[in-house]
C-alpha positions as CSV (number, residue, x, y, z in Angstrom):
1,M,76.6,151.0,162.7
2,R,80.3,150.0,163.6
3,S,81.4,149.2,159.9
4,F,84.9,151.0,159.2
5,N,85.2,153.4,156.6
6,V,87.9,151.9,153.9
7,E,90.7,154.5,153.0
8,T,92.2,153.7,150.1
9,T,95.7,152.9,150.9
10,N,99.1,151.4,149.8
11,R,98.9,148.2,150.6
12,I,101.6,145.6,150.7
13,R,100.5,142.2,149.5
14,T,102.1,139.6,151.9
15,G,101.4,136.3,150.3
16,A,104.3,134.9,151.6
17,M,103.6,135.9,155.1
18,G,100.2,134.7,154.4
19,R,101.7,131.2,153.6
20,L,104.0,131.1,156.7
21,L,101.1,132.1,159.0
22,L,98.8,129.6,157.8
23,T,101.9,126.8,158.2
24,A,102.0,127.7,162.1
25,A,98.7,128.0,162.4
26,C,98.0,124.0,160.8
27,G,101.0,122.5,162.3
28,L,102.9,121.4,159.4
29,A,106.0,123.5,161.1
30,M,106.5,123.5,164.5
31,A,108.2,126.4,165.9
32,W,108.5,128.0,169.9
33,P,110.1,131.4,169.7
34,G,108.8,132.0,172.8
35,H,105.5,131.9,174.1
36,V,103.5,129.8,171.6
37,G,100.1,129.7,172.9
38,A,99.8,133.4,172.9
39,A,101.5,133.4,169.2
40,V,98.2,132.4,167.2
41,T,95.3,133.1,167.5
42,V,92.4,132.1,166.0
43,L,88.9,133.8,165.4
44,N,85.9,131.9,164.1
45,A,83.7,134.8,163.4
46,A,79.9,134.8,162.8
47,Q,77.5,137.8,161.3
48,D,76.5,140.2,164.1
49,P,72.8,140.0,164.2
50,T,72.4,143.5,166.0
51,E,74.6,145.4,163.0
52,V,73.9,145.6,159.3
53,S,76.5,144.3,156.8
54,S,76.0,145.1,153.0
55,F,77.5,144.1,149.4
56,T,77.9,147.0,147.2
57,L,78.3,147.0,143.6
58,D,79.2,150.9,141.8
59,F,78.2,150.6,138.4
60,G,79.3,154.7,138.1
61,E,77.2,156.6,135.4
62,F,75.8,153.5,133.6
63,G,73.4,153.0,136.7
64,G,74.9,154.2,140.1
65,P,75.6,151.6,143.3
66,R,73.4,148.7,144.3
67,S,73.1,147.4,147.1
68,A,72.1,144.3,149.1
69,N,71.8,143.2,152.5
70,I,74.2,140.6,153.7
71,S,71.8,137.5,155.7
72,S,75.0,135.6,156.8
73,T,78.6,135.4,157.4
74,R,80.8,133.1,158.6
75,Y,84.8,133.4,158.7
76,T,87.8,131.7,160.6
77,M,90.6,134.2,160.8
78,V,94.4,133.7,161.6
79,L,96.4,136.1,163.6
80,D,100.2,135.7,164.0
81,V,101.9,137.8,166.8
82,G,105.3,135.8,165.8
83,V,105.7,136.8,162.2
84,P,109.1,137.9,161.1
85,G,108.6,141.4,159.7
86,G,105.4,141.6,162.3
87,P,101.8,140.5,162.9
88,A,99.8,139.1,160.2
89,A,96.5,138.2,159.3
90,A,94.9,135.4,157.5
91,F,91.2,134.5,156.1
92,T,91.2,130.5,155.7
93,S,87.9,130.1,155.1
94,Y,85.1,132.8,154.5
95,F,81.4,132.2,153.3
96,Q,78.8,134.5,153.0
97,Q,75.3,135.1,152.1
98,V,73.8,137.7,149.7
99,D,70.5,139.0,148.9
100,E,69.3,139.5,145.7
101,L,70.9,142.7,144.2
102,F,69.1,144.6,141.1
103,L,71.4,145.8,138.6
104,P,70.8,148.2,135.6
105,N,69.5,147.2,132.2
106,P,72.3,147.5,129.5
107,A,69.0,148.4,127.5
108,G,68.8,151.7,129.1
109,P,66.6,153.7,131.5
110,G,62.9,152.6,131.6
111,E,63.8,149.8,130.8
112,P,63.3,146.6,134.3
113,D,66.7,145.7,136.1
114,I,68.1,142.2,136.0
115,G,68.2,140.6,139.2
116,T,70.9,138.1,140.2
117,G,69.8,136.1,142.5
118,A,70.4,134.7,145.4
119,I,74.7,135.4,145.9
120,T,77.2,133.3,147.4
121,I,80.5,134.7,148.5
122,S,83.4,131.9,149.1
123,L,87.2,132.2,149.3
124,D,89.1,131.4,146.4
125,Q,92.6,132.4,147.7
126,S,94.0,134.2,150.2
127,L,97.0,136.6,150.0
128,G,97.8,137.3,153.6
129,G,97.6,140.5,155.1
130,T,98.5,142.4,158.4
131,Y,97.2,143.0,161.9
132,D,98.3,145.9,164.4
133,P,98.0,144.4,168.2
134,A,98.0,148.1,169.9
135,T,95.1,149.1,167.7
136,G,93.5,146.6,166.3
137,F,93.9,147.6,162.9
138,V,94.1,144.4,160.1
139,T,94.2,144.3,156.4
140,T,94.1,141.5,154.2
141,N,94.3,140.6,150.7
142,D,92.2,138.3,149.2
143,V,90.6,136.9,145.9
144,Y,87.4,135.5,146.4
145,R,84.6,133.8,144.7
146,I,81.1,135.3,143.6
147,E,78.1,133.1,142.6
148,F,74.9,134.5,141.2
149,D,71.7,132.3,140.8
150,G,70.3,134.2,138.4
151,D,71.1,135.2,134.7
152,L,73.2,137.8,134.3
153,S,74.6,137.0,130.8
154,G,72.9,140.5,129.7
155,L,75.7,142.4,131.8
156,G,78.4,140.2,130.1
157,I,78.4,139.0,133.8
158,F,78.7,134.7,134.0
159,S,78.9,133.0,137.5
160,P,81.0,132.6,139.0
161,V,83.3,135.9,138.8
162,F,86.3,136.5,141.1
163,L,86.8,139.7,142.5
164,E,90.2,140.4,144.0
165,G,89.9,143.2,146.7
166,E,91.6,144.3,149.6
167,S,89.9,144.6,153.3
168,A,90.5,147.2,155.9
169,G,88.9,147.1,159.5
170,V,89.3,147.2,163.4
171,I,89.5,143.9,165.9
172,D,88.1,144.6,169.2
173,F,88.9,142.0,171.7
174,A,86.0,142.0,174.6
175,T,87.6,139.1,176.5
176,A,91.0,137.1,175.3
177,K,88.8,134.8,173.5
178,T,85.5,137.2,172.4
179,G,85.0,140.0,170.8
180,T,83.4,141.8,167.2
181,V,85.3,142.6,164.0
182,A,84.2,145.9,161.5
183,L,85.6,145.1,158.3
184,N,85.5,146.4,154.6
185,W,86.1,144.9,151.7
186,E,86.9,146.5,148.0
187,G,88.1,146.9,144.7
188,N,87.4,147.4,141.2
189,H,86.6,145.1,138.5
190,T,86.0,145.3,134.7
191,I,83.9,142.7,132.7
192,G,83.0,143.1,128.6
193,G,84.1,146.8,129.2
194,L,82.3,147.8,132.2
195,T,84.5,148.8,134.9
196,F,82.3,148.9,138.2
197,G,83.5,149.5,141.9
198,Y,82.4,146.6,145.0
199,V,81.8,146.9,148.8
200,C,81.1,144.3,150.8
201,A,80.9,146.2,154.8
202,T,81.0,143.1,157.7
203,N,80.2,142.5,161.2
204,V,81.0,139.6,163.1
205,V,81.4,138.6,166.4
206,F,83.5,135.8,167.3
207,G,84.6,133.4,170.3
208,P,84.2,129.6,171.5
209,R,80.3,129.5,170.9
210,I,79.5,131.3,167.8
211,Q,77.3,129.1,167.1
212,R,74.6,130.4,169.0
213,I,74.8,133.6,167.5
214,Q,74.9,131.8,163.5
215,A,71.7,130.2,164.8
216,S,69.8,132.9,165.5
217,E,71.4,135.2,162.5
218,V,70.3,132.7,159.8
219,S,66.8,131.8,161.2
220,D,65.1,134.3,159.0
221,N,66.6,132.4,156.5
222,A,66.4,129.2,156.6
223,G,64.3,129.4,153.0
224,T,66.7,131.2,151.1
225,A,69.2,127.9,151.2
226,S,69.7,124.8,148.5
227,T,67.0,122.0,149.3
228,A,69.4,119.9,148.1
229,S,70.7,117.9,151.5
230,T,74.5,116.6,151.6
231,P,75.5,113.8,154.1
232,D,77.1,114.6,157.3
233,T,81.1,113.4,156.8
234,W,82.1,110.9,159.7
235,L,85.9,110.8,160.2
236,N,86.8,108.0,162.2
237,A,90.6,108.4,162.7
238,A,93.6,107.3,164.5
239,Q,97.3,108.5,165.1
240,D,99.5,107.9,161.8
241,P,102.3,106.1,163.0
242,A,104.5,107.4,159.7
243,E,104.0,111.3,161.3
244,V,105.2,112.4,164.8
245,S,102.6,113.7,167.1
246,S,103.8,116.1,170.7
247,F,102.6,117.6,173.6
248,T,103.7,120.9,175.2
249,L,103.4,122.9,177.7
250,D,105.4,126.2,177.7
251,F,106.7,127.7,181.1
252,G,108.1,130.7,179.8
253,E,110.6,132.3,182.1
254,F,109.5,129.7,184.9
255,G,111.1,126.8,182.9
256,G,111.0,126.8,179.2
257,P,108.9,124.9,176.7
258,R,108.5,120.8,177.7
259,T,107.4,118.4,175.3
260,A,106.4,114.4,175.3
261,N,105.2,112.1,172.8
262,I,101.9,111.5,171.8
263,S,101.5,107.5,171.7
264,S,98.0,107.2,170.6
265,T,95.1,109.3,169.7
266,A,91.6,108.3,168.4
267,Y,89.0,110.7,167.9
268,T,85.6,111.0,165.7
269,M,85.4,114.5,163.7
270,V,81.9,115.3,161.7
271,L,81.4,117.7,158.7
272,D,78.5,119.4,158.3
273,M,78.5,120.7,154.7
274,D,74.1,121.4,155.0
275,A,75.2,123.8,158.4
276,P,73.1,127.3,158.2
277,G,76.4,129.7,157.7
278,G,78.7,127.4,155.9
279,P,80.2,123.5,156.4
280,T,81.1,123.3,160.2
281,A,83.5,120.9,161.7
282,A,82.8,119.5,165.7
283,F,84.6,116.8,168.0
284,T,81.8,114.0,169.0
285,S,84.9,111.5,170.7
286,Y,88.6,112.3,171.7
287,A,90.8,110.2,173.7
288,Q,94.5,110.3,173.4
289,H,97.2,108.9,175.5
290,V,100.8,110.7,176.1
291,D,104.1,109.8,177.0
292,E,105.1,111.5,180.9
293,L,106.5,114.9,180.6
294,F,109.0,116.4,183.1
295,L,108.2,119.8,184.3
296,P,110.1,122.7,186.0
297,N,110.3,122.4,190.0
298,P,109.3,125.5,191.6
299,A,112.0,125.0,194.5
300,G,114.9,126.5,191.1
301,P,117.4,125.6,188.7
302,G,119.3,122.2,189.8
303,E,116.3,120.9,191.6
304,P,115.1,117.7,189.7
305,D,111.9,117.8,187.6
306,I,108.9,116.7,188.1
307,G,107.1,114.0,186.0
308,T,103.5,114.4,185.4
309,G,103.1,110.7,185.1
310,A,101.5,109.6,181.9
311,I,99.0,111.4,180.6
312,T,95.4,111.1,179.0
313,I,93.6,114.0,177.4
314,S,89.7,113.4,176.1
315,L,87.1,115.9,175.1
316,E,85.0,117.4,177.5
317,E,82.4,119.6,175.6
318,S,82.7,120.5,171.7
319,L,81.7,124.1,171.0
320,G,81.9,123.5,167.2
321,G,84.0,125.1,164.4
322,T,84.5,125.5,160.6
323,Y,85.2,123.7,157.4
324,D,86.5,124.8,154.0
325,P,86.0,121.8,151.8
326,V,87.9,123.9,149.1
327,T,91.1,124.1,151.2
328,G,90.7,121.8,153.8
329,F,91.4,124.1,156.0
330,V,89.1,123.1,159.7
331,A,89.0,124.8,163.2
332,T,87.4,123.7,166.0
333,N,86.7,124.8,169.8
334,D,87.0,122.7,172.4
335,V,87.3,121.7,176.1
336,Y,89.6,119.2,176.7
337,R,90.1,117.1,180.2
338,I,93.6,116.1,181.3
339,E,94.3,113.4,183.6
340,F,97.7,112.7,184.8
341,D,98.9,109.9,186.9
342,G,101.8,111.9,188.6
343,D,101.3,114.6,191.5
344,L,102.0,118.2,190.6
345,S,100.7,119.4,193.8
346,G,103.6,121.0,194.0
347,L,103.4,123.0,190.7
348,G,99.4,123.9,192.2
349,I,98.0,121.2,189.3
350,F,95.5,118.8,190.5
351,S,94.6,116.3,188.0
352,P,92.0,116.8,186.0
353,V,92.4,119.7,184.8
354,L,90.3,121.2,182.2
355,L,92.0,123.6,179.1
356,E,89.9,125.0,176.6
357,G,91.9,125.6,172.8
358,E,91.2,126.4,169.6
359,S,92.4,124.1,167.1
360,A,93.7,124.4,163.3
361,G,95.0,122.6,160.9
362,V,94.4,120.3,157.2
363,I,92.2,118.0,156.1
364,V,93.2,116.1,153.0
365,F,91.1,113.2,151.2
366,A,93.2,110.6,149.5
367,T,89.8,109.0,148.3
368,A,85.6,109.9,149.3
369,K,86.5,108.1,152.4
370,T,89.9,107.7,153.3
371,G,92.3,110.8,154.0
372,S,94.7,112.4,156.5
373,V,94.3,115.5,159.7
374,A,97.3,117.3,160.2
375,L,95.6,119.2,163.0
376,N,97.0,121.8,166.2
377,W,95.0,122.9,169.3
378,A,96.2,125.4,171.7
379,G,95.9,128.0,174.4
380,D,96.9,129.5,177.4
381,H,95.9,128.6,181.3
382,T,97.0,129.7,184.5
383,I,97.0,127.8,187.4
384,G,98.1,129.5,191.1
385,G,99.2,132.4,189.4
386,L,101.3,130.7,186.6
387,T,100.6,130.9,183.1
388,F,101.7,128.7,180.3
389,G,100.5,128.4,177.0
390,Y,100.3,124.4,175.7
391,V,100.2,123.4,172.4
392,C,98.9,119.5,171.2
393,A,100.4,118.8,167.7
394,T,98.4,115.5,166.2
395,N,98.7,113.7,163.0
396,V,96.2,111.0,161.8
397,V,94.5,108.9,159.2
398,F,90.9,108.5,158.7
399,G,89.0,105.5,157.1
400,P,86.8,103.0,157.5
401,R,89.4,100.7,158.8
402,V,91.4,102.7,161.4
403,S,91.7,100.4,164.0
404,R,94.3,98.7,162.1
405,V,96.5,101.8,162.6
406,N,95.4,102.8,165.8
407,T,96.9,98.9,166.7
408,V,100.5,99.4,165.1
409,A,100.3,103.3,166.5
410,N,99.5,101.8,170.2
411,P,100.4,98.5,170.0
412,N,99.9,98.5,173.9
C-alpha cells in the first residue's frame, strides 16, 4: 500500500498563500513571473482502484478505532511553484464517499454498535498548504464537511460535522501530466465532551483521462448513490464585452511572452451533478477568434517579428473535468485545435497545432440560468525543439440569450 504515514509536525497555515494560489489558477489576476505555463499545475484526481483508501474515527478508551472503506474519491489540487515564499498547494474541490462506520454505543459494552449510514465528505474551506517539487512532499490545511445518513444523536453527533484537519503526503509524477498521490489528513475533534481522532488515508491517480479510472472505481458502488436525479446544467456562453480576454504564448528566453486580444468566444459547458464520484464539467463545443500575435524571429534580435495572422481556436477533444457547486470552482482537461492564417514555418510551426491544456476557474451564477465564468487554460508545448508555454484567459457570460452578447462582443 502507498499510504503515507503522517508524522505529527508543526505546520503553518498558509491561508493567504492558498488564496493567492486560487487567484492565479482561476485567472482572476494574471502575471508573468517567468514561464507561466509551468508555474501552475492542476491535478484532477480520482481514487486508485488498485490501492486501499480508508476513513477511521478513534474513540480511544470509549471504543477504540473504527474504520471504513472509502469507496470513491475525486478531487482537484492546484500546485503553484511561483508563489512568493515557496511553492504552494491547495484543494479547490474534494468529494468522497465512505462506507458505513459502526461506532461504540454510549450505553456501554455489550450494546449494539451505532451505524453512521453512508458518509459523504466534501471540502468546506481550503486554508492553503505547501509543496516541495524536489521530494514531492505536499501538505494542506482544510475544513471538511462530513455528512452521515444515519442517526448519531445518541452520540451527540448531528450531521453535518465540520472537521478541520492537516494533510501530508507525497505526489509522484509518472509523466509531466500523470501520477499518483498518497495522502493522509487527520486531526482531533470534540463533541459533547467526547474527543476522538480521525484519519482519512487516500490513494489517488491523476491525469487528463481520470474519468476512465473513476468509472471503473465506482462500478461496484452504483447502488449507494441517491436515486434522486438532478438535470445536467448547460452553460451556453459568449465572451463578456465588459472584461478583457487574452491569449499568450511565452517563449521564455527566446522572446518572452507575446499576447493578443481575444475578439470572440463562444462555448457550451455541461455540468453533471449526478456523475459517480462527484459533479463533473466538460466542454461540448468551443470556438474562439484571436487577434494576430507577433512572435520572435528565429534570425535573432533586431529582425522583424513574425505575424501569426488571425488565430482560430476550437475544441478537438474533451478529456473531462470537475466542478464544485459550493465554491463554483471548475477544472477541465482538453485538446484544442489552433489554426493560424499566417506562415509560421520559420518557427517550425505549421497550422493546425493541437495543444492539450488544463483549465481552472470559477463559475458565478447570478440566477439559476445566468452568470459568468472566469477561466484560464494553460500548458506547455514543444515544436522543433522549442518549448513554449501558453495561457488562454477568458471571461464569458452565460444564459438563454447569450447570442445577443456574442453579437456585441464580435460585431463582424
